[in-house]
N, C-alpha and C positions, 0 to 999 in steps of 0.2 A: 525234238527239243521242246521246251514248253514256251509258249508265245506269252509274254508279260504284258499287263496292263496297268495302266496308272490312274487311279479313281480321282486324284487330285490332292490337294493338301489335307482334307479332312478325311481321307481314307488310305490306310496302308496298300502298299503295292502287293499283289497276288498274282501267281502263275496261273495260266488259262490252258486247260488240257486241249489238245488237238486230237480229232478223232481221224487218224488216219492209218489204217491197219498195216499197210506198206512199211512207213517208217516209224512207227511206235515202238519204244523199247520193250524189252522182255519184261514179264511181271515182276521179276526180282530186282529189275534196274529202275522200277517205276519212280517218277518224280512226285514231288509233293503236289498236290493239285486241289483247287477249289473251282467248281463247276461255275460257269458264267453265261447268262443269256442276253447280257447287255454289252454294247460296243464300248470302247474306251480307248483313248490314245494309248501308242506303245510306251513302254519305258523298260529299262533294262536295269533298275535297282532293285533286284528281287532279294531282299534280305530278310523276308518275312517268311514264316512257316517252313523254315528250313532248320530250324534248331531241333531240340529234342523233341517236340511235339509235331509229328508229320502224319501226314494223310498217306496211308499205304493200301490205297485201292489200286488193283491192278488195270493197267490200260490194254484194252483188246489189241493182239498183235497178230502176226502171221499164224503162229500156232495156236490161238485162241479164237473161237467163233465171237462174233459180234453179240450175237443173242444166245442166250441159254434157254433151254426149255423150261415151260413153267414149273414143273414137277422139280427140275435141278435147282431153279433160281428160289422156289419155296424153301426147299432144304437148306440152302445157303442163309438165305434171311433169318429161318429159325434158328439155325446154329449159331450163327455170328450173335444174334440177340443174347441167347443163353450163354454162351461164352462170355460176352462184354459183361453181364449181369453177374457172373460167377467169378471172373478173374479180377475184377477191381473191387473185390470185397472189402479191401484195406483202405477206409476213406482217407486215413492219413497220408499215404502215398499218393493216392489220387488228387487228393486236393493241393497237395504240395506241387504238384504238377500244373495245376489250375493256376495257383498263386504264382508260379514263375511265369507264366503269360501275362500277368497284370502288371501294365506299365501306364498309367492314366499320365495324359499330356496337359492336364489341368484345364481342357476345354470343358465348358459349362453348357450341355445340351438339355433343353426344355423338352423332357420327353413327354409331359401331361397331354399336349393336343394329340400326339401319336398314339397314346394309350387310349385317348377317348375314341380315337378311329378304330382302334383295333378291338377293343370291346365291343363297340357296335358291330364289327363284322364276325367276330367269334360269338356274340350273343344271337344275333340272327342265324349264324351258320348252326349253331347247337339247336335253336328251336326249330330249323328247317329238319334236322334229324329227326326230332320228335314228330314232324307233320309226316315225313315219311314213314315212320313205324305206324303212328296211331291213325293216319289218313286224315287229320285235321290241321289246318293251319292258324296259328294264333298271330293276331297282327300285333306288332310290337312298335310303340311310339318311342324314338329316340329324343331324349333332352338334349338339345344343342348346347354342348360345354364349351366350344370354342368357334371363334368366326371362321368363316372359309378362307380368309385370308391368312390367318395363322398356320392352317393346314397346308397351304400351297408353299409357303416360305420354308415350313418346316420339310416337306417333302422334298423339294429343291436342293437341300442340304445332305439329305439322308437316303434320297431313293436308292441311288447307286449301291450303297451300303447293303440296304434291304434286298436289293436283286441279287447280289452276290449271294447273301446267306439264304435266301429262298431257293436259288439255283443248287448250292450246297446240299440242302435238306432234301431235295427231291431226288438229284442224281445219287448221293450215297445211300438214300433209302432205296432206291430201284437197284443199286450194285449189291446192296446186302452188305455194307460196310461194318465193321465194330462200331457200336453206337459211342462208346467211350473216345475213341480215335476221332469220329466226327465231330463231337461235343468239343473235344480238347481243340482242334482246328478252328472252330468257330470262335472260341476263346482267343486263339492267337491271332485272329483276323481282327477282333475286336479289343485287342490289348490296349491301345490307347484311350478307349473309353471308361467312364466309371462304371460300377456295378450296375446300377439302375439303367444306365443307357445300353449296356451289355445286353440285358434282359428285355427291354422293351423292343429294341431294334430285332433280337432275335425271334420274339413274340409276333412282330410285325411281317416277318419273312412267313413264319408258319402261318400266320393268318391269310397271306397273299395266296399261298397254295390251297388252304384249307377253304377259304372263301371261293376261290374259283372253282374247286370240285362241287361244292354244293349250289352256287350260283347256276352251273351247267344243269345239276340235277334239278333245279326247281324252273327252270324255262325251256328246257330241250323240247319239250312235248309242244310248244307254241312258238319256237322261234328256229327257222330252219339252219340258220347259222350255228346256233348252240347244239342242234339236234345232230349236225355233222360231226361237229367236235365232240360231242357226247358219245356218238358211235365209234370214234377213233380210241375213245377212253373206257369203251366197253360199258358205258354207263347204264343204257337201255336194259341190257341183260343183267345187269347188278341189281338195279332198282326194281326189278320183276320179281326178283327173290329177297326181299327185305327181311322177311320173318325169321329166316335162320340166323341172318346176321344181326337181329336185335341186341344179343349180348354185347357184341363188338360195339356196335352204336353207342349203347348204354355206358360201355366202360370207357369209350371216347369222351364221350360228353362229361362224365364225372372227372376224368383226368384233366380236361382242358379247363374245365370251371375251376379246379384247384390251381392250375397253372395260372390262370388269371387273378385268384384269390393273391396267391404269393407275390405276384409282380404288382398287383396294388399296394401290398404291405410293404415292399422294398421302396416303391416310389414314395409313399408316404413317409418311411424312415428319411429319404433324401430331402424332403419338403418340411422337415421339424424345424422351427425358426431358431436358428443359432443364437439369438439374444436371449432365450429363455431355457435354453438347454444346451450343455457344453459335451463335447465327445466323450468326456469321463465320467458321465453320469451313469451309474451303474447300469441302470436298464439299457440306455443306448449302446454303451460298451458292450454289453452281453450281446445284444442283437447284431451289433457289427461284425462280432467274432462269427456270427453264424450266416450273415448274408451270402459270402462268397458259396457256402455249401448250398443254401437256397437257390442262388443263381445258377449254380453247376446243375443241379437236381431237376430245375424246371426246364433249362435248355436240354438236357439230357430226356426229358419226357417229351418235349416236342420232336425230337428224333424219333423216338419211339412210336409217336402220333403219325409222324411223317411218313414211316416205314409201313404202318397199317394201312394208310391210304394208299400209298403205292401200290400194295399188294393186291389191294383190291382193284384198282384201275388196270393194272397189268395181267392179272389173272381172274378177276370176275368173281362171279358168286361160288365157282368151284373152289375157290380158295377158302377152306372152311376155317372153324375156329378150334384150335388146338387148346388144351390145358396149359401149355407152356405160355401162349399169348395171353391168355386170359390173366394168367398169374403174373405176368410182366406188366401188364397194364394196373392191375389191381394193386400189385407191390409199389409201383410207382407213385400211384394215387394215395396209398396209405403213408408213404415216406413223405410226400409232399405235403398231407393232411397235418402230418406230425409237425413238421417244420411249419407250417402256416400257423397253427395252434400256438406255437412257441413265440413266433415272431409278433403275433397278434397281442398274446399276452405281455410282452415287452413294450410293444407300441402302446398300449393302454396304459403302462405305467409310465411310459415318456410323456402322454398326454396328460397324465395326472400330474405329474412334475411341472410340466408345463402350464397349466390351469393355476397350480399353486402360485407359481411366479408370476403370472399375470394377476392372480388375486391380490398378491403383496403389492404390485405396482399400483392397481386400482385403488387399494386402500390408501397407499400414500398420495395418491392423486386426490382422493376425498380429503385428507388432511390438508392438504395444501388450498384446495378449494374453497374449505371452509374455515381457512384462516382468518380471523376477525380483523386482522391488520391489512387484508388485501380486499380492494375495493373492485366491484363489478358494475356493469352497465345495468344488468339484470338479473334474474333469477334463473334463466333458461339454464345454464350451463349446470347450475346445483340440481334443478329437477330431472334434467336427463341423465345425469351421473347418479341420481338415486333411483331412479323409475326405469327409463329406458331410453338409451341413445339414439337408436335407429328412427328413421324415417320411412319405414316400410309398414308401419302398423299404428293403429290409434290406442295407446296404452292405458286409458282412463275410461270409465264408466260414469256418465252423468246420473246421479241418483234422482234427479227431478224428471228427466226425460227417458231415461234408460237407453240412451244411446252412446256409442263409443265416440270419443273425443280425443284430440290430441292436447299436447301440453301448451299450446298456445293459449289456451283458455284462463292459464295461470300467469301469463307472462306481465311482470311488474304489478303483482296482486300480492297481499299479505296472505301467507298461505301457512294454516294451520295443519302439521304432518300428524294426523292420528295414527300412532303405531300401535299393533297390538297382536298377539297370536290368535289363534281361531278360538281360543277359551276367552270368549269375550263375554263377560258377566251380561245378562239380560239386563239386570237393573242398572248398570252403567250405561248400556245402549240407550236403554228408555230416557234416562235422565238427560244424556246429552244429546239426543232427539229433541227433547222437548225446550233445552237452552237453545240449539239451532233454530228450532221453529219460531220460537219467540222473538230471536234476533231478527229473522227474517222477515217476520210481521211487522215488527217496528221500524224496519228499513224499507218497507213496501214503497215503490216508486222511486228509491235511491240505490245506488251502487252499494252493495255490501262492504262493510269493512275489511272481511277476510273470506277467504275459500277454504273449505276443509277438504283433505284427501286421504282416504283410509291406505296405509301401506301395511299389508297383512306380513307377518313374519312366519313363515313355513318352513320347517326343517325338511329338506330334501332327502328324506331317507328312501324315497321311490320316485321313479320315473316312468310314467306320470302319477299324479295324484290318485290315490285309491279312490275308490267310488264315496266311501263315506266321509273322507277328508274333503273331497271335491264337493259334496253336497253340502257339508258344514259350511265351506268357504261361500257357496253361492247363495245359501239361506242368509248368511250374515250380509253378504254385499248387497243382498235385494232388499234387506230392511233398512238400509241406510239412504237417507234424503241428500247426502253431500257427494263428492267424486270419490271414488275408488280405484284402485289399481285392477286392471281388467283380468289379469293373470297373475297369481302369486307367483310364479316362476320368472317373471320378469324382474323380480328382485333378486340380484346376484349375491353369491355369497359374500364379496367383500363389502357390500352394503351392509349385509346384516351383520358382519363382524364391526362395522363402523357404528353401527345403531347402538350395539351391544357394548362395545367397547368405550365409545366417546361419547354416546348419548345415555348410556347407562340403562338401556332397556333389558329387563329380564323377564318378567312375566306379565305384570300389570300394564295396563296402557299407559302410554305416555303422550305428550301433546307437544310436540316441537314447533316453535314458532318462526318463520322466516320472514324477513321484510321484503319488500318488491325487488329488492337488489340481492336477495339472496343471504343475507346476513342473518345469523341465527341471534334472534333477541331473547329466546328461552329455550333452555335443553328440555325443559318440562313444564309446561303450563297448566299441567291437569288439575293441580291444586287449585290453582288460581282460578280455574274455571268451574270447579266445584264450590269454591266460597263465594264467588261474585258473578259467576257467568259473563256473560259478554261485557258486562261492565268494567273488567279488568283489561280489556283491549287498550293498547297494543301488546300487554303481558310482558312487560319489561320489570326487572328489579325496582326500577324509579316508581312506575306506576303501582307496584305492589306495596312499597312503603307508603305511598299517597293514600291508598286505600285503608292502610292499618292504622295511619293516623287519625281518620274519622271515626274509627270503632270504639265503642266500650264494652264492658262486660254486662250485656244486657240480653234480653229474652229474644229480643229482634235478631241479635247476631246469630243465636242458636237456630232460630226457627226460619227467617228470610226466604219467606215463599214457600216453602214446603207445604204448609198447611193454612190456607186462607181463614178457616175458622179461628185459629189461634191468634192470627192478627185481628180478627174483629173483637176477641176478648181483650187482647191488649188495648185495643182503643176505648173500650168501654170500662177500662180501669179494673177489670176483675182480678182477684186473685187465682194463679193458676199453679198447680201442680203438674211437673212433667215427672214422671215416674217410669222406672224400668226394672228389669229382672225376669227370673224365670221361676220362683217360688210362688206357686198360687196360694199358699197358707199365709205367706207373709203379705201378698198382694192384698188379699182378702181383708185382713187384718188392718192394713195401712189405709185401703179406701173407706172401710168402715169409721175408723178413727179419725180420719180427715173430715168426712162428713160431720161427725158428732162435734169436732172443735169450730168448724164453719156454723154450724147450727147455734152453739153455745154463744158465739160471738157476734153472730148476726152479719157474717161477711160473705159477699158472693165468690164462691168458689167453683172453678172447673177444673178438670183433671183430664190429662192425656196420658196414655200408655205409649211408650215408644220402644219398648223393648230391650235389647241389650246388642253389642257388637258382634257376639257370636251365637251359636246355637240357634240358627235360623229356625228349623223345624220346629223347636220347642217353643220359640216365640210366636209362631203362627199358630201354634196349638192353645198357647195362653190367651192370645188375642181373640181368638173365637171364643173362649170361655167367657171372658170380659164382655164381650158383645152379647152372648147369650144371656148372661146374668145382669146385663145393662148396670154393671159396676162404674163403668165410666167411657168416656169417648177413647178411642184407641185406631191406630194405623192399620187398617187391614192390607192395604198393599205393602208387600214386603219391598218394593224399591224406596218408599218413602223412609221405611225404618233403615234401610241400608245408606240411603242418601244423607240421613242425618248423623249415623256415626262416620261415614265416609268424610263429610265436611268437617267433624271435630278432628280427624285424623289428618286432614289437609290443612288445618289451622295450625296445629302442632307443627307439622313438616314445614310449612311457610315460615313460621317464626324461627325454627332452628336454621333453615336455610339462609333467613336475614341476619342471623346472629341476634335475635332479639328476644331469645328464650330466658329472659329476666325472670328470676324467682319472684321479684318484687311486683312484677306485671300481673294485675288482677286476671286479665285476660288469660295469660298462659298458666295461672294457679287454677282458674277454673277449669280450663280445658284438660289439665292434667287429672285432675279429681273425677273428671266425668269419664276420661278413659280409662281411667283405673277401676273406677266403680262398674263401668260398663262391662268389665271381664268378671268381677267378682261379687256374687250377691246382688241386693237390690240397693236401689240409691231414689233419691226425689230432689227436684229443683223447685224450690217456692219462689214465686215472684208475685208481685203487685204491678198489674199491667207489665210493663217491658223491664221495670227495676228489679233485679234478683236480690232476695232477701238471704235465702239460705241454699246451699248445696252440699247436701249430705248423703252419708252411706245408710244402708238400712239398720244399722245398729245405733245410730243417733238420731234418725229421723222419728222412726216409729214411737221410740219412747218419749220423746218429746211430745208427740199427739197423745199418747196413753197417758202421760202424766200431767196434762194440762191444768188439772186442779192445783197442781204445786206452784204453778206460775200465772194463774189467771188473776189473782191479787195484784200482779204489778200492771196489768193492761190499764187499768184507770188513770194510772200516773205516768207509765212510760209509752202506752198504746201498743196495739197487738203486736205490731211489727218487732220493736225492740225487745219486747217481752220474750217473743218466740225465738229471736236469734240469740238473746242471751242464755236462756236456758239450753239451746241447743248446744252452744258453743262450751258450756259447763260439762255436758256429756262427753263433748268430741275431745275436750282437754284430758279426759279420764281415759277414754275408749281407745283414741288413736288407731284408726282402721289401717288395716295393712294396704300398701299400694304396690302395684305393678304395671309396668309398661312394657308392651310387645312394639318391637321396631322391624319391619321385614329387612332381609339380607340385602335387598334391593334397593333399600332407602338409606339416605346419611342419617346415622343416628350419632347423637352428640357425644362428645369424650365422657361427660358425666352429667348426672340430673340429680336435682334434690327433689325429696319427696315433698309433696304438697301439706302433708298433714303434719310431719313433724320436723320437717326443713333439714333433715340430714343427708349427706350423700348417699344414694342408693349403690348397692352392690350390682354389679353385672354379671349376668348368666348369659349361657347360651341354651336356647332352648329349641325343639322340634316341636311343631304344633300340626296335629291334623286337623284339616279343615271341617271334617264331618262330626256330627253331634255324637258324644260318645255316650251319652245317657239318655234315654229317653224318659219323659214323665210318665211316672206309673198311671196306669189307666185308670186307677181308683180317684185320682185327682180329678178327673175328668167326669165323673158320675154327676149327674144333674140332682 
């Protein structure tokens, strides 16, 4: 009879074989057996392992010798393994048998600490195999993944079960049992456990035997106790003939590592957060149908590996490597690798699904956090949500000291978030740096009004960043005097979504203003910064309206510090022509005619070429010609030209945003004309000091100068200014130059706009504009 043992409430009862040749039943009457080398109290409730799945290993009896000869056992092991692989080819029937054993009782076993321990054992054991083969020992450092106390508590609950399975693996491997029958018996024994627990407990049992084998192999030459035990297992003889066994060890290594890969994958599925993914999610549902098969073939592979080790210890190096054995190990490894690839693919899809759900939650959290109706003590929650919430790294780089700093430096400060892609115009950056430096210079010895933080928006097309992208990022960051995010990947995808959808970032930089409590004062104050610089602080709509109330349509508004020389001309009350365009023939005629008129009427005239809003390269060439021919003053620095036109665009945007784009507002009308002229043809603005007299197109300004003899007679009575204005307006009323405005898709365009020339409502068109110069200036125009 079989002696029954009770492992306790966590472990199903299981019969224990008794090795008594005199009283053992005949092979045909053999009882279901699971071998055990651990003591346990007696129990007579043996209702497990007696169903359709049974262990049919013969128990030695009077007519059967206790030991078989090596050659006979060798043949038995090979024959049973081959039969097991061939007769169980019908996976459907096989898996129905396995599923019939699965009756989980709802217990939740935390297998992670146990898996970490098993991974360490098998990693060191497989590394030791390489040492035996190669003659070198690699030092392995294990990262502690669980506290020792966790191991102890876990082992106290599971050690008996692990011992039982380890005993079964060793005993049935030595006896040469059918591997499927052995595997099914293990499933029956573990019927009350979940799939991940079945797998980790079985792998633990295998690691117990396999680790013991290689532990003896490692220390038998230096430890007398280990040496005696190794002799009993024939290890010295085995290890002296490792070269012929190298293919066997390599095959074992490959299969064991694949077993660990599958096990880790199954455990990862168990650990997926249910709050972000449900069992009916396609990727998870697909994986769950495969996991029983994955667990079966992984445990089946453990049986095969155990048989290989048993054959080595029982028959030594004389037990050679056959084609059948190599085929079995490689077939199992290939099958598990395919299973692992499919599981890993589904797992990655699950992680993608979870990531998307988390991103949605984070996005909604940002919406609530930046709700203007919710008050906060300071701005730290907002900054952590936008930049980095952890405490394990310093997320900012101080542009002044080049040191990494934490977000605490921004606590309860006004913060300007400079948000841009890596396509940051050098002109924009240069002007911003100048404004920032001027502000810091004026605030010397005092606490600054605000801090600037650069938040780079980098699309995550690859991880890590390409070398080109990384170099571009570092070059931009190194040129910035303010704080910047230390790593662009700190900015998470939901934050980028928030920046784009809520703060309307597209391609051009924006400047989001947060007060000391994290409240958004302005979603984009960049236009205010271009127009007034730091004088617009704190960059609120109220402050914007106050500043506009002080402005009038004068040259000071257009120039405002861009060129100090022009400001000097204004102070001296000189006549000033601002002009632009890219037609050198028109420019030459205009400059000559203007000087003729100034000489004829004896007025002090200065002229400055400020280019146009597009065709950057052509403007640079024209400026070079003007300088070479000494036609007039011109802005050689492209940043000055860019800033002039950007300020005009910012003024228009500001007026539209405030709802002040009134067609009767002289500032709005003047800005409209300049922006339109800057796109097409030449233009000129004439002022006396800061007082603007004429803002005209090339088709009206040049004829007014050329035809000065026609209106010079009015100068004595009306004065130069009025005479010039009246004649120009007569020409304008006849010519009516066409106007065109372009609004980027990323900016808020008005529903309608009136032409500043004819005052009719303009038609709206959609245009696609290339930023490159389409036509180069003919070389003949640059000949001296």
